[in-house]
N, C-alpha and C positions, 0 to 999 in steps of 0.2 A: 346334246351337241347341236341338234337341229335348231333348237330354240335360241341358242347362243351363236348360231351361224358359224360353227367351228368344224374343221375337217381333221381327220386323223393325221397326226404329225405336226399340227399347228403349234406354235409357241404361244403360251399364255402367261400372264402375270397374275400371281396370287398375292392377296394382301389380307392380313389379319387385323382384328380390332386393336391389337397391340402395336399397330403401325409398323409391322415387320413385313417385308416383301421378298419374293423370290420369283424366278421364272422357271418354267419347265415345259415339256412337250405333253400334248394331250392325245389320248387314244380312246377308242370306243370300247365299252364293256357292258353288254346288256344285262349282266348279273348285278350291276350297280343300280340302286333305286333312283327314280327321277328326283331332281333337285338335290342330289347327293354327289359328293366327289370322293373318289377313293385315292388316298395318298399314303405313302409309306412313312415310317417313323423319321426318316431323314428330313423330309419336307416339313413334317410336323414340328421337328426340332428347330428348323430355320425360322418357322413362322411363330414359334412359341405357342402352339395350340395342341389340343388333344381331341380324341374322338368326340363327336357330337357338338364341337364348337362350330361357329359360323365363320366362313372365310369368303372373300370377295374375289371374283374371277373376271378377267378382262383380256380380250384378244390382243395379242402383241405381234402383229405381222411384220413390223419394221425393224425387228432385231437383226443387227448386221453380223456377218461372220467376223470373228475376232482375229486380229493380226497377232496378238500376244496376250497371254494371261500369266499372272504371277501367283503361284500357290505355294503354301508352306505347310508341312505336317504339324499337327498338334503334339506338343512335346510328350505328354503323358500317354500317348498311344503308340509310340515307336517301339517300345519293348525290345531294345537291342537290335532292331532291324537296321541293316546298313543302308547308307544313302543310295548306293548303286542299285540295290534291290528295290528300294522305294521308287526311284526314278523309272526303273524298268516296268514295274506294275502300274505306275501312274500313266505312262504312255500307252500301255495296253488298255487301260480303262477308257481312254479317250479315242482309241484307234477306230476310225470310221463310224463313230457313234453319233456325231453331230449333237453333242450335249450342250444345252444352254446353261450358262453359269452367271452368277451375279456377285458383285463385291460383298464380302462378309459372310457369304454362304459357307456352310460346312458340308462336306460330302465324305462318303466312305469308299475306300479302295481295298478290295480283298487281296490279301497277300498269299496266305495259305489257308488250309482248312482251320476254321475257327480263329484265324488271325486277320485282323483288319487294321488299317491305319486311317485316322481321320485327317483330312486336309481342309485348310481354310483358304478361300479366295481372297488374296490381298489386293489385286488390281486387275483390271481388264482394259484392253484397247480394242475398240472404243469403250468408254465408261458410261454407265455403271454395269452394263451386262453385254454379253456377246455369245455367239454360238461357236463352239470349238470344232474346227474342221481339220482335215489332214494337213493343211497349210499353216495352221495356227502354231506359233512358237509357244511351247509350254516351259515357262521359267520357274524352276523350283530352287533357285540359289538363295541361300540365307539360312539363318539359324531357325530351328523349330520355334513356333510361337507358343506362348502359354495361353491356357484357356482363360477368357475374361471372367470377371466376377459375375455370377448369375448365369453363366453359360454352361449348361450341363453336357455331360457326355452323351453322344447319340446312343451308345450301347448300354447306357445306365438303366438299370431296372427301376422304373418309377413306381410309386405307390399305387397309381391308377392301374398298373399291370397286375396287381394282386387282388384276388377275389375278396368279397366282403366276408371276412372271418371275424365274427364278433369277439371271440375269445382269443384272438391272436395276441400274444403277450406284449408286443410293442405298439399296438394300436389302442389308444386311450381316449376316452371322452373327456371333454374339458368341463371343469366346474369353476365357478367364480370364487376367488379368494378375497377376503376382506383386508388382509395386511398389505402394506405398501412396499414390502421388500421386493425389489425389482429383479433379484437374482436367485430367488428361491421358489421351488415348486414342492408340492407335497403329494405323497402317495400313501395308500394304506400299507400296513406291514405285510399283508398277504401279497399285494402286487409287487412290493419291493423284493420279497423272497422269490417270487416267480421270475423277476427280471435279474435276480442275483445282484441287487444293489444294496449299498450300506448308506447310513445317514452321513451326509456331507460329500457323497460322491458327486463328481461333475458329469453331467449328461448333455447330450445334444438333442434338441427338439426340432422337428421338421414338420411343416404343414403341407397340405396338398397344393398350395400356391408356390411351392419351391422356396419358401422362406425358412431360414434356420436361425437358431440362437443356442447359446449354451448357458447353463445355470446349475445350481446345486440342488440336490434333492434331500428331503427330510421326511420322516415318517409321521403320519397323522391318521390315526384309526377312525377319525370321524369322516374321513374320505371314503367313498364307496370303492369296492374292488373294481379294477379296470377303468377307473376314473383318475384324472389328474387335476389337482387344484392349483390353478395359476391365476395371478392377478392381471389387471387390465393392461399393465405395461408390457408383459410378455405376450399377451394376446395381440396387442397392437403390433409388436415386432414380427409376429408370425402371421398377421392379417387373418386372425380367426376370432371366433366368439364362442360363448358358452354352448355346449352340446355339439360342437364340431369335433372332428377326429384329428388328433395329431400323433406323430410317430416319435418314439423315444429310443435312444440308443446310448448305452454306456460309453463314456468318453474319458477313460482313465489316464490317457497320455497327454492331457493338456498341460503345458508347461507354465511355470511362473514367468510373467512378462518382465522384460527389462525396461520397456517404455510403452506407454499408450498415449495417443493423441486424441483428445476429445475437445469439442467446441459446443458452446450453447446454441440453441435454436433461437433465432433473432426475436421472433414474436412472443417469446416466453420470458424475456429479461425484465420487462416492465420497469425500467429505470434503475435496476439493481447494478451497483458498481462492480467493476471487474475484480477488485480486491475481495469484496464480499463473496462473489461467485467462487473464486479460487479457494477461499477459506472453507466454505461449506462443501466444496467438491472434495477437498482433502479429508475433511471429517467423514464424508460419506464412505470413502474407501479405507479409512483408518482401521487396520487390523481386522478387516471384514473378509479378506481373501475372496473377493467377488470375481467370478468369471465374466469376461466381456468378449464380444465379437464385433468385427468391423461392420458398420452400418446400423448396429443396434442403437435404439434410443432408450434412455433411462431418465428417471425423475430424481432430482436432488431437492429435498425439502430445505427451504431457507428460513421462513418464519411460519407462524400459524396461518394456514390457508394460502401460503405463497410458496410456489415451487418453480423450479427452472428445469426445462428439458435439455438434455445433452445428447449429442450424437457421437458415436465412436468413429473417428476418421481413419485411424491406423493403429495397429498393434505390432509389437515385436516380442515374440515371433508372430507371424501372420497365419491364418486370419483370426485366431482367438488365443486368449491366454488368461491366466489368473493374476489379478492385481494383488501383489504382495507388498509388505511395508517397504521393500527395497525398490519397487517399481517406480520409475520416473513418470509422473503424471504431467503431460505437456498440454496446456490449454491456451497456447499462444496462437493468435490468429483472429480474424474477424468472425463474428457470429455467422452461422450458416442459415440459409433460407430453407424452409421446408420444401422438399422435392415434390414435383407434380405426382399426385396419386398417394402421397404420404400424408395421412391424416394426423391430426392432433390426438394425443393419448386421451385427452378428456373430451374429445369431439363426440357429438350426438349423431347416431346413425338412424336410418329408417327403422331398423329393428328395435330401437329404443322408444318408438311411438306405438302406443296401444291402439288396436283397431284401425278404422278408417283406411282399409286396404284399397278401396277404389280411389281415394284421394292420393294415396301414396303412389299408386300406379300412374295416375295422371301427372303428378310432379316428376316422377322418374322419366316419363315419356317426354315432357317438356325439356328437361335437362339433357336427355339423350339426344334429342333433335338438335339442341343448341351446341353440344360439345362433341358428340360422336359422329353425327351425320352432317356436320356443318359444311364439309367439303362438297357434299352432293348439292346442297343449296347454292353454294358459291359457284359451282360449275354451271348451274343453270341461271346464274345472275340474280339469285334471290337471297334474302337474309332470313335466317330462322328467328323465331320469337326469342327475345332476350330478357323478358321480364314477366313476372306473374305477381298478382296481388291476392293475398289471403285475407279474408274478412270473416268475422263471426262474432259471437257473444264474448264478453270478457272472460278471461280464464282459459280460453281455447287457443287464441293466437294473438292476444292483444298487445299493442304497443303503447296504448294510452287508455287509461280508465275513463269511464263515463263521467266521473265526478270531477275530473280535472277541468279548470276553467278554460274556455275557448277564446283565444286571441286571434281574430281574423287576420290582422296585418302580419303577425308572426307566422301564421299558417301559410299565408300567401307567399311570403318570402321563402319559406321552407320548400313549398311545392315548386316554386320557380327554380330554386337551386337544384332540386332533385331532377327536374326536367332537363336543365342544362347539362347535368352530369350524364344522364341517360343519352341525350342526343349527341354528346361528345364522344361516345364510345365507338371506336372503329368496329365495323361488323366482322372484321377478320380476327379480332381479339376474342378469346373464349371467356366471356363474362356472362353470367346469368344472374339477374337481379330478382330477389324475392322481397316483396313488401308485405306488411301485415298491419291491420287496423281493426278496431271494433266500431269505428264510426266512418264507414265508407261514404255515407251521405254528405259528409262535410268536406270531401275531397273535390278539387276542381276536376271537371269531366275531361279536360284536355290531357290529363295524365293517363287516361285509358285509350288514347289515340293509338292506332297501329304503329308499331315500332317502339312503343314505350311499355307501360304495364298493360299490354293488350290482352292478357289472359287473366281471368279472375276465377278464384275458387272459393266457394263458401265452406267454411269450417264449422260444422254444427256442434252442438253439445254432444258428448260421447253417447252412443247408443249402448245397448246392454252388452254387446260383444266387446266394445271398447272399454266399458266399465269393468268388465271381467279381466281384460288383458292388462289394463294399466297397473293394478296392484301386483300382478305377477311380474311385470317388468321392473317396477320400482323396488320390489322386495326380492329380486332374483338372487341377491347375495346373502339373503337371510334364510333361515329355516322356519317354515310355518308349521305350527302344530296341526295334527290331523283333524282336529275338531273345528278348525277355522274354515268356514263355508264362504268362499269367495263369491260363489254364485248368489248367495243370499245378500252379501254385501253389495253386489252389482245391482240387485233389484231395489234395495233400500236407498241407494244413492242416485236413483233416477232423477234427472233434472239438475244434477250438480255438474259443474265444469270439471275438466281434467285437473286443473290446478287445485281444486278442492279435494279431489280424490287423492292426489299426491300428498297434500298436506295432512290428510287423515292418516295415510300410511307412515309419514314421517313421525307423527305424534305417537303412533303405535310402537314404532321402533324406539323412540325416546323413552316411552314408558317401560319397555322391556329392558333397556340399558339401565334405567334408574333402579329397577327392581334387582338387577344383577349386581349393581355396585353398592347396594345398601348394606350388604353383609360383608364385613371386613375379612372374614375367613375365606369367602369365595374370591375376594380380590387377591389374597395371598396365594391361593391355589392357582389363580390365573397367571400370576407372575412366575411361579415355579414351573408351570407347564407351558411356558412360552406362549401365553395368551390363547391357549386352546379353548378355554371356556368362552372367550369373546368370539372366537371363530364359530362356536356352536350356539350362538345366540338364537334362541327360539322365540318367535312371535306367537303369543297365545291369544285366545279369544278375548280374555279379560283386558288385554292391552288394546285391542280394537274398541272394546266397550268403553274404556277410559278415554280413548282418543275422540270418540264420537259424542261422549257425554258432554264435553266442554267445547265442542266445535259447533259454531252457529250454523244451522241449516238455512242457507240463503237462497238456493235456487236462483242463481244469478241472472238468468234470462227468463223473463215472463213471456206468456203467449203474445202479448202486445209487442215485445221486443223482437220475437221471432218473426212476427208479421212485418215489422219494419225491414228486416233483412230480405224477406220475400219480395216486398215492394221495390226495394233497391235493385234486386236481381232483374226484375221485369223492366225497370227504368234503364238499367245498363244495357240490357238486350236491345231495347228500342234505340238508345243513343248510338250503339256501336253498329247496328245493322239496319236500323230504320224499319220500314214496313217490308214484309216478306214479298218476294216476287211471285209467290204462288207456285202452281205446278208448271214451272218452266221446262220446256223441252225443245231441242233442236228439231227443225223440220226434217221429216223422213224423206222428203223429195230432193235431198242433196246427195251428190256423189262425193267421193273422197277429195276432189279438187275444189269443193265449195260451189259447184255449179248445179243449177236445178236440172232435174231429169226431165 
């Protein structure tokens, strides 16, 4: 409190990284660690944070006394409590307490032992916050409000409140699934018996990020006990990835839907006509009895390697239902844009990149400064870096191969166009530009000027750790035989680019699939067993041996090429910063006012 120049009883504004704000009073507690803040679950709910998250605090001394506040109870917390009783305890809650409130905040009013009612602040005068005094008029006229989508109950027991019990029956580790059925998950028969589930049952899945979805469950004994096999579509809806923990709950009372409203995501249409979209959408749901939930995204295959992503806008009944043959599928309306923070299902994440942890951290820092802390830069009249250039050998981050003929005039026009686009971006708009090339020496130096692609990162050939990580990431949806030595593979592939390593892995998978499909009897078994053999595809050492036997060892970057990149880095350092100032220090004979002592 001394560091922040705060006094007991001061009003402060708290802000989370999710751009949620609230105001409250602050008091001293020496049992609290330095640089920590102790808040209860009500404030955490309003800020959408949990323990060990970071929040930002700011003194707010100019909050005025409120003349009027309008609050309404949350409908599902009334529990037959009469309006007169609610008003009585609401006034007692604020009596002589001088509580600060903010519009959209939710707070708890105790009624009786173990009985509470949640209220939401609808309006304040002055807006958007004020302090409730004995003179403040407390208006609670109006119908109780419904809880908004994504707004959880304050008293709801969260999964973070449960200790880490590895064998807890409804906590399951995620496994990647190969199939593209966006409404099906698979469990081992042992796990299904433990959870008292049957094949075809509808279940609700929930992640620690408070994301939910519904799907059907089927048995698959190739899945490990206490693991759940879900595909990338369901993982995207839950904002999880392989080896994360999700929570499962039987949902037997999901009703057949009378109507669902779905719309395609705009950037996935790729010129496909509305009639074609509607045709394939109805085929996707035909006799499949797929459960859907509002805000879920699913993939509809159109043609080979062409898919369209759809978003569930509404369901009747809400918020989820099963699509039956009688369900009306409404897809009228303009395509929707992807929401902020909503990634593409096929999008590549940092976790999909093997090795290079230091480079990933630098990139994350650049992007974080540009998008998360941009308001701090703007407050001090500065603009964060908006661009970074990645450069390195072919096969690592290349946009153009060395063998492509170089047209100076064409390149000059392209560079000028890029510079004009970068210079035309308003610094208040959250845009971060990433460029990549394997010939940085051919770029005009003006593109590296501050305010443009002023940050450069060298992407080298993968080291041994990266060469070990890349096959594991590429083959994470496949099963590897125990005799496949990835460490030996990483040693043998020294000097190869990441593109070469990925291609070898692809060829090994292709060899395994070819071996599996040679036998007609196995093909018949795979159809009878719902593709279970394909799901159990095992990549063996002979598959890697076949892949490497026919793949040319190119060692795409020679020592001379590596030396060129080192020379470029030194040249770029000299261009951007010139000669160093040496050991510059301010004079020690200056006071705080800049005058000599």
